[in-house]
N, C-alpha and C positions, 0 to 999 in steps of 0.2 A: 423672635416673637413677631407675628404678623401685625401690621397696622390695623386699627379699628376700621370697619367698613361703614363709615358715616353716610347716612342716607339723607339727612336733613342738615342744611346749613342755616345758622342764625346770624344775620347781619345786625350789629349793634351800632346805632347812629346817635352820637352824643348831641348835647345842646350847645347854646351860645357859650356858656361857661363850661368847658369840659375838654376831654380828650379820651382816647381809647382806654387809658389806664384806669379811669374811674369805674370801669366795668369789671375789675379784676375778680371780685367775689362772685358776681353773677356769671361770669365766664366759667369759673371753676364749677359752679353748680351745673351749668349746661353741659360741659364736657363730661362730667360724672354721669349724666343721664344719657350719654351717647350722641350728643349733638356736635357737629363741627361748628366752630365759632369764628367769625371774622369781625373784629371790632375796628372800625375805620377811624381815621382822622380826616375831617373835611379839609378842603383847601384853606390854607392859612393857619391850620392847627398843627400841633406837634412839630415835626421837622419840615412840614410842607410850607412853602413860601405863600404869603398872602397875595392872591392874584389882584391885578389892577381893577378887574371888574368882578367883584364879589356879589353875585346875584343868586337868587334861589334857583333859577334855571341852570346857571353854571355849576352850582354845587350839586344839584340833582343830576346833571349830566355826568359829573365825576362819579357820583354814586352808581349811576346806571352802567358806566364803563367798568367799574369795579365788579359789578354783578355779572356783566357779560363775560368778563375774563375769569371769574372764579366760581360761578354758580355750580351747585351740585345738582343732584337728582331732584330734590325739593328744597325750596328756599323760603325763609321767613324774614321780613324786615321788622326790626324793633327800633322805633325812633322815639327818642326822648326830647321833649321841648322843641327846639329848632329842628332836631332830627325828625320829630313827629310831624312838623309842618311840611317838610320836604318829602316825607314818605309817600303820600299820594302821587306826587309829581314823579318820583323815581319809578313807582309802580306803573305809571302811564307809559314810561319809556321802555320797560322790560316786562310787560304784562305776562308774557308767556313763561317767564322764569320765576315768578313769585306766586306762592300758593296761599300765603296768609300774611297778616300784618299785625303788629302790636304798636300802639301809640300811647305814650304816657305824658302827662303834665304839659300839654301844649295849648296855646291860645287858638290854634287852628288857623285863624286868619286875623289880621290886625283889627278889622272892623267888628270882630266878635267882642270887643271891649268898648266901654264908654270912652268919651273923649278925655275925661279926667284920668281914667286908667291908662289910656294910651300915652298921655303926657308923662305920667309917673313911670311907666315902663321905660320910656326913652331917657328920662332924667336920671333914673337910678343907674343906667348902664352907660350913659354918655357924658355925664358931668365930670370934668377932670377933678382929681383929688386935690385937697388944699396943698399949697406949696410946702415941700418938705415931707409930704406923706409918701410912704412906700406904696407904689401902685398895687403890689400884691396884698398889702394890708387893706387898701381901699376895696379891692375886689373881694377879699375875704368877707368884708362887711356886707357886701351885696349878696354873696352866696349865703351867709348866715341869715340874712333877712328872708331868704326863700325857704328855709328849713322850718319844720314844725317846732314849737316852743319846747317840747320834751324830747326831741330827736337826739340820739347819742349812739355811741358804739363805734367799732372799727370801720364799718362801712360808711358811716356818716363822716368820720374823720378822713377817710380816703377821698370822698367827694370834696370835702373842704379843701384839702391840700392840692388836688389836681385841678379843680375848678378855679381856685384862686390864682393859679399859675398861668391861666390863659392869657396870651398876649393882648394887652389893652387895645391895640390897633385892630386886632382881629375882632374883638368884642364890638368895637364901634362899627366896623364894616358889616358885621352880622346884624346889628340893630338897624342900620340903614337898609339892609336887604329886607328885613321884616316890614319896615315902613313902606318900602317901594313895591312889595309884592301885590299886584292888583287883586282887590278883594273878589271881584267877579271870577277871575281866573282861579284863585285859590278855592273858592266855593265849588266851582265846576269840577276841579280835580278831586275834591273830597267826595262829591256826589257820584263821581265816576268810579270810585274805588269799589271794585266788584269782587274782592277776595274777602274771606272771613277775617274780621278785624276786631281785636280786643282793644278797647280804650279804657285806660286806668287813670283816675284822678286822685290827688291827695286831698284828704278831707279839709285841711286848713291851708292849702296852697293858695297864695295870694297872687301868683303869676298865671298858672293854668287853672283857673277856678273850676270847681266841679260842675257848676251850672253851665259854664262856657263849653266844657268838654262834652256835656250831655247834649248840647245843641249840635255839636259836631257829630256825635254818635248817631243822633237821629237822622242825619243826612246819609248815612251809610246803610245799605240794605242788609248786609250780613254782619251787623255789629253786636258786640257784647260790651256792656258798660259796667264798671266797678269803681267804687270809691274806697280808698284805703284809710282806715281810721288813724287819726293823729298825725298823718303824714303831710308834709309840705310838698315842695317841688320835686323831690327825689324819692318817690314812694318805694322803689325797688331797693333803696339803701336805708331808708328811715324805718320801714316796717316790712322787712324782707319776708317774714313768715306769712303774713297775710297776703302780701303782694304775690308771692310765689304759689300760693294756693290757687289764685285765679290764673296766673300765668301758665303754670304747668298743666292745669286742667284744660286750658285752651289749647296748648300744644299737644296734649294727649289726644284731643279730639280732632284737631285739624292738621297736625304735623307730627305724628308719632314716630319715634325712632324704630 
């Protein structure tokens, strides 16, 4: 049997708490629709060692190298949370290889939050657990706090298990990178994003607020913005039916198979 002739590659870029495995259900849907899927693990995630200098530019360059090595005829970046923050920077490095982008549940840039929200963002992700506490349990609590109050089902459970297993030192390095990413540079990268871009927020997401994401969307010339009802920080897992109506409509228009 001949192999499928994939014309579009979708790159899935996870967040601070995550790994390529939490995309399993979404990967299956994409493959069934005829897409080639590459779900990466950023430096310091999965089997990859944590680099000494974990910065957004270093992570974005790793993503750009992956695309240079594996890009197909047409390519779409799908960045979630931290992955969404670095998506514009990756596109700037491989602009000729990327035809569209999808960004979900991201703060965009650290200055897009109030001072109190910034402090809470760091505290929740950087405070060591009480003595004797299993780090995975502590991280699961953090992940649970980012989900919508009614979110459930196998996709949510997959996110919980994968995200909670993120190495704590990697989480801390990623949080430092979020804080250190210069606001003016981040905003410039967002405004320079010149490919059709779908931005999707969770209605009750307390990390990538819908209002914050709308400000990011308004900076991008070719943007489409959607809010997913009842969803927290993982809209593609918490309300997949509604999320995928927007997602696949966008792909059908800008990156059809």
